[in-house]
C-alpha positions, -999 to 999 in steps of 0.1 A, spaced: 935 -577 575 947 -549 554 950 -572 525 916 -583 532 904 -547 534 923 -539 503 909 -569 485 875 -561 499 877 -525 487 889 -535 452 861 -558 449 837 -530 459 853 -508 432 849 -533 405 814 -539 416 806 -502 414 821 -499 379 801 -528 367 770 -514 382 777 -481 364 783 -498 332 751 -516 335 733 -484 344 749 -466 314 739 -494 291 704 -493 304 703 -455 300 716 -457 265 691 -483 256 664 -462 272 675 -432 252 677 -451 221 643 -465 226 630 -431 235 647 -416 205 634 -443 183 600 -439 197 602 -401 192 614 -407 157 585 -430 150 561 -405 164 577 -377 144 576 -398 112 540 -407 120 531 -371 125 550 -360 94 534 -388 74 500 -376 86 504 -341 73 485 -332 41 516 -317 26 546 -335 11 575 -331 35 612 -336 26 648 -329 36 673 -321 9 711 -318 14 729 -288 1 741 -308 -29 705 -313 -39 702 -349 -30 672 -361 -11 677 -371 25 641 -378 35 606 -377 21 574 -384 40 547 -409 31 525 -383 14 553 -376 -11 560 -413 -17 523 -420 -21 519 -391 -46 550 -400 -66 546 -438 -62 582 -442 -51 601 -458 -22 626 -442 1 655 -457 -18 642 -444 -51 641 -409 -37 679 -407 -30 699 -383 -50 683 -355 -72 656 -377 -86 630 -353 -73 635 -331 -104 621 -358 -126 587 -353 -111 588 -316 -119 570 -304 -150 595 -298 -178 583 -262 -182 590 -256 -145 623 -274 -139 647 -247 -150 628 -220 -130 626 -241 -99 663 -252 -102 674 -215 -104 653 -207 -73 670 -237 -54 705 -227 -65 700 -191 -54 687 -203 -20 718 -226 -15 741 -197 -22 723 -172 0 710 -195 27 676 -178 25 642 -195 26 627 -200 -8 593 -205 -23 580 -215 -57 549 -227 -74 554 -258 -96 537 -287 -112 545 -322 -99 537 -354 -118 515 -380 -100 532 -414 -101 502 -436 -109 483 -414 -135 511 -393 -149 490 -362 -144 504 -330 -131 491 -310 -102 501 -276 -89 520 -274 -56 533 -246 -35 569 -254 -25 583 -237 6 616 -245 23 640 -231 49 676 -241 57 688 -260 88 722 -248 100 747 -259 126 762 -237 153 788 -223 129 760 -214 104 768 -241 79 737 -254 61 731 -290 70 700 -294 49 668 -278 37 634 -287 52 606 -281 29 569 -288 21 548 -291 -10 512 -281 -5 487 -291 -31 472 -259 -46 456 -274 -77 422 -263 -65 434 -228 -58 452 -226 -92 421 -238 -109 400 -212 -90 425 -186 -100 424 -197 -136 387 -197 -135 387 -162 -119 412 -150 -145 391 -165 -173 360 -150 -157 377 -116 -155 389 -118 -190 354 -129 -202 339 -99 -182 365 -76 -197 357 -88 -232 320 -84 -225 326 -50 -210 346 -39 -240 320 -53 -265 287 -40 -251 276 -6 -263 272 8 -228 298 26 -208 309 1 -182 327 9 -150 338 -4 -116 346 14 -84 362 6 -51 340 4 -20 345 42 -14 332 50 -49 365 58 -67 364 45 -103 390 18 -110 379 8 -145 362 23 -175 357 4 -207 368 16 -241 334 30 -250 338 56 -222 371 68 -235 358 69 -271 327 88 -260 344 114 -237 377 116 -254 394 115 -220 424 96 -207 425 72 -177 443 99 -157 413 122 -163 385 97 -158 396 73 -130 391 81 -93 365 109 -91 375 125 -124 344 113 -142 323 140 -125 338 167 -147 318 152 -176 284 158 -159 261 184 -172 263 215 -149 226 213 -141 229 176 -131 262 179 -112 252 185 -76 222 162 -76 240 133 -93 268 134 -68 243 136 -39 225 105 -51 257 86 -57 271 94 -22 238 84 -7 241 50 -25 276 46 -11 264 52 24 233 30 22 245 3 -2 213 6 -21 214 0 -59 220 32 -78 200 44 -107 201 78 -122 195 97 -154 224 119 -163 238 138 -192 273 130 -206 295 152 -227 307 148 -262 309 183 -274 272 185 -266 254 165 -240 235 132 -243 212 115 -218 224 83 -201 206 59 -177 232 50 -150 227 18 -130 251 4 -103 250 -27 -80 272 -33 -50 293 -64 -46 295 -78 -10 318 -102 8 308 -129 32 303 -104 60 279 -84 38 304 -56 35 306 -37 1 339 -44 -16 331 -31 -51 305 -14 -73 297 -25 -109 279 0 -131 268 8 -166 258 40 -184 233 33 -212 228 60 -239 191 68 -239 194 101 -257 173 90 -287 147 76 -263 147 108 -243 143 128 -275 115 105 -286 99 109 -252 103 147 -254 89 147 -289 60 125 -277 55 148 -247 55 179 -269 31 161 -293 9 152 -264 10 188 -252 0 199 -286 -28 173 -287 -39 185 -252 -38 221 -264 -58 211 -294 -82 191 -273 -86 220 -249 -91 244 -278 -120 268 -274 -124 270 -311 -123 235 -325 -145 207 -312 -127 174 -313 -142 140 -307 -132 103 -307 -156 79 -323 -160 41 -321 -185 26 -346 -215 49 -343 -208 62 -308 -189 93 -298 -169 80 -268 -148 111 -259 -147 148 -268 -133 180 -257 -152 207 -238 -157 228 -269 -175 199 -287 -198 194 -257 -204 231 -254 -213 233 -291 -237 203 -291 -251 207 -256 -241 172 -245 -225 163 -211 -195 141 -204 -219 116 -187 -237 112 -221 -204 102 -236 -196 77 -208 -231 62 -212 -226 61 -250 -257 82 -255 -242 104 -282 -248 86 -315 -238 99 -349 -271 88 -363 -290 111 -339 -267 140 -347 -274 140 -384 -306 145 -403 -315 142 -440 -301 153 -463 -270 157 -441 -274 121 -429 -271 107 -465 -242 130 -472 -225 119 -440 -230 83 -450 -211 90 -482 -183 107 -462 -182 76 -440 -176 55 -471 -147 78 -480 -132 74 -446 -135 36 -449 -118 37 -483 -91 64 -476 -89 66 -438 -97 103 -440 -121 128 -454 -118 163 -469 -135 188 -445 -170 196 -456 -199 219 -445 -229 203 -428 -253 206 -399 -253 188 -366 -284 182 -345 -276 194 -310 -290 177 -278 -318 203 -276 -328 197 -312 -313 229 -326 -292 227 -358 -256 239 -357 -238 247 -390 -203 233 -388 -172 224 -409 -166 187 -403 -136 165 -410 -121 133 -397 -93 107 -398 -97 70 -391 -71 50 -373 -52 28 -398 -56 -3 -377 -92 3 -368 -114 17 -396 -144 20 -373 -124 42 -349 -111 76 -355 -109 113 -345 -129 141 -359 -130 178 -357 -159 203 -358 -156 240 -364 -186 261 -356 -196 277 -389 -222 300 -374 -200 330 -375 -190 324 -411 -226 319 -421 -235 351 -403 -206 369 -421 -219 355 -454 -253 367 -446 -239 401 -437 -219 401 -469 -250 392 -489 -269 419 -471 -241 443 -478 -242 435 -515 -279 440 -515 -276 473 -497 -247 484 -518 -268 477 -549 -296 497 -535 -274 525 -525 -259 527 -560 -292 522 -578 -310 550 -559 -287 579 -568 -281 564 -603 -319 563 -609 -323 598 -596 -293 610 -617 -308 594 -648 -342 611 -642 -325 645 -636 -304 640 -667 -335 632 -688 -352 662 -674 -322 684 -681 -321 671 -717 -358 679 -722 -354 714 -709 -323 721 -731 -342 707 -761 -371 732 -754 -345 758 -746 -363 761 -712 -336 772 -688 -359 776 -658 -348 756 -627 -317 743 -645 -295 753 -615 -317 732 -592 -315 702 -614 -278 705 -617 -274 708 -579 -295 676 -575 -273 658 -600 -242 670 -582 -256 657 -549 -263 623 -564 -228 621 -579 -213 630 -545 -233 601 -529 -220 577 -555 -185 591 -551 -186 586 -513 -199 550 -517 -172 542 -542 -145 558 -520 -157 537 -490 -155 505 -511 -120 514 -523 -109 522 -487 -123 489 -475 -105 470 -503 -72 488 -495 -75 482 -458 -80 445 -464 -49 444 -487 -29 466 -463 -24 492 -490 -43 522 -476 -19 551 -478 -14 577 -451 4 611 -451 26 621 -422 21 657 -412 14 681 -383 -24 685 -381 -42 714 -362 -71 694 -348 -92 725 -340 -89 739 -375 -97 705 -390 -128 699 -369 -141 734 -378 -137 726 -415 -156 693 -411 -184 710 -392 -187 737 -418 -190 711 -445 -218 693 -426 -236 725 -417 -235 734 -454 -250 701 -467 -276 697 -439 -297 722 -420 -315 700 -395 -288 697 -368 -265 720 -350 -230 710 -339 -218 726 -307 -181 725 -298 -168 728 -263 -130 735 -261 -114 763 -242 -78 749 -243 -50 761 -266 -48 747 -302 -41 709 -303 -18 693 -327 -15 657 -337 6 639 -363 -11 620 -391 -30 622 -424 -52 653 -423 -77 640 -449 -80 606 -432 -86 622 -398 -112 644 -413 -128 613 -428 -130 598 -392 -149 628 -378 -171 633 -409 -182 597 -406 -189 598 -368 -207 632 -370 -227 620 -400 -238 589 -380 -247 611 -351 -269 632 -373 -285 602 -391 -294 582 -359 -307 612 -340 -334 626 -364 -355 641 -335 -326 655 -315 -312 685 -335 -281 691 -313 -248 673 -315 -221 680 -289 -184 678 -295 -160 680 -266 -122 681 -266 -103 672 -235 -65 670 -233 -40 654 -210 -2 655 -209 1 631 -238 -32 627 -255 -64 644 -267 -99 629 -266 -127 641 -289 -161 630 -276 -191 632 -300 -225 629 -283 -260 626 -298 -294 621 -283 -305 595 -308 -318 559 -308 -287 545 -290 -270 512 -293 -279 481 -273 -252 471 -248 -248 436 -262 -241 450 -297 -216 477 -288 -185 454 -290 -194 445 -327 -202 478 -343 -166 482 -355 -167 449 -374 -167 448 -411 -203 448 -426 -219 448 -392 -249 471 -385 -265 475 -351 -297 485 -369 -318 457 -385 -319 457 -422 -357 461 -421 -353 497 -408 -350 515 -441 -351 548 -422 -314 543 -413 -297 531 -445 -260 521 -444 -236 494 -455 -217 486 -422 -184 499 -436 -181 533 -421 -172 525 -384 -149 496 -396 -129 521 -417 -130 547 -389 -115 522 -364 -88 511 -388 -77 547 -394 -78 555 -357 -56 525 -349 -31 535 -376 -27 569 -359 -20 552 -325 -54 561 -312 -84 543 -298 -122 546 -303 -149 534 -280 -186 540 -275 -209 546 -245 -246 541 -252 -280 530 -240 -310 521 -261 -331 552 -266 -307 575 -248 -282 584 -274 -246 575 -279 -212 591 -272 -181 581 -292 -147 588 -276 -118 591 -300 -84 595 -285 -51 604 -303 -16 609 -289 -5 645 -290 21 654 -316 50 657 -292 41 624 -275 36 605 -307 69 617 -322 87 606 -290 70 572 -291 80 568 -328 116 577 -320 118 552 -292 102 524 -313 128 531 -341 157 530 -316 145 497 -302 143 482 -336 178 494 -345 191 478 -312 
């Protein structure tokens, strides 16, 4: 039984071992199948990757390549054994890549390199990014390197295009005449072109970042920075006129545009500075010219008009005031040159028009214009035609009335001067003939009377000649003056004594209770002033025998007032009586002879002495002339101050 048991147990043991062996074989088979299946899946996954995948042993021989590699190189697994992979590397890249590989083997570190690999079918090279890392055992021994090659041909081309684009941009930036710059998103300058450095004479250390602001004109500094910072905050394009520095300052037009990424965030600014200094100067010159034209157009002296064909289409206010037209008349083209000229001026104007057509301008000439109300206005007329439009031009008109009046006054003066000279000369001639007859007959009766009359006529001629000489000297600025202390009271007394001696019809009454008054000036010229004014008072007040002279003083001046009760001066003529050759009395009134020189000479002498002269008068109620001079102390002080100011 025991043997049976033993035999039975042995059989069971063998049976168990056999079962175990079968189970192990099945498990191994299963593991192998699973491993094979995993390997197949792994290979499938690796082959599906877009990169080339490979394993390289430490000696550089290829242990494995995926299908992507084999398809690219056109090789089989067997052909990849050894170091044949180097043959697909571009000759210019082999040495570099090999050195990277050898360094990685020695250090055990991962490595990376960009290289060109040849395509098996076409022989063309494409750029790849090679990346590999080592696979080590538990003792740290490198078993192999696992790596990938990712196709970066598109990226490299894009980089090359970007590089070329940047180079092209740089060449363009260095070539253009503008100052070109770029900044980061926060506005700090990263680049200036050569023109900036040539213009400012600065270095990159001075100009990059925010250093450019030191070259701004002080007047533009704050506002330019404010506008620039506002552009940085809003992202709006930037445009600004600013002045740059190159010893002096020049005007620049600054423009900048932001560059944005896919999220619309600003990443950079590109800008230019264009030199517009010549343009600004031209604009300034044009502005000044326009201002001058406007000043001329707004002139209250010269009438200016623009003409097209026969119509005057625009004119300044002076022209309209001269001619009586309104601006509505111009707008409606109612102002015609043909209606503003009359024979013979019309025929002469036609000749002038022919000169304008031939020469584009005309020499100013005197003529008459017919105003809107039909009156005739003497003018000085000139014009210039536009070079591109003969029938269009600009003309000017100067009112010649005052000149004609002056000419008339001058003619009247010459007539009166001739009369004033002829009268005493004729009388002197008669008295001389009478004296000769008496002497011939040895008749000495009344000789003294005749001689006195002759002396009076000679004095009249002398006064007239003296006035003419004074007038001429004043006009030439050559009238001479002495500089001395003058006792005004004593001088006035002498003048009145002379007048009382040569005439007996009027009495001169002086009112002055103050101490003696002294002024600085030419005693004879000052006497000439009062002699003239007092003589006028006597002449123009034949029926009022009393002339009043009043002296009033202040701290700095003395005023002599001479009053008569004569014919008076109309208010509208009082502002002109001190003009040369002007007389407030019509020429027809022979009762009051004169040449219109006396008060003109008087006013000039008074002005030279730092004084003033004015008149108060009413027609038929007499006149009062107020003559004011600075006192001697005040005048001397004023002269010293003026001299000191000039020396400063």
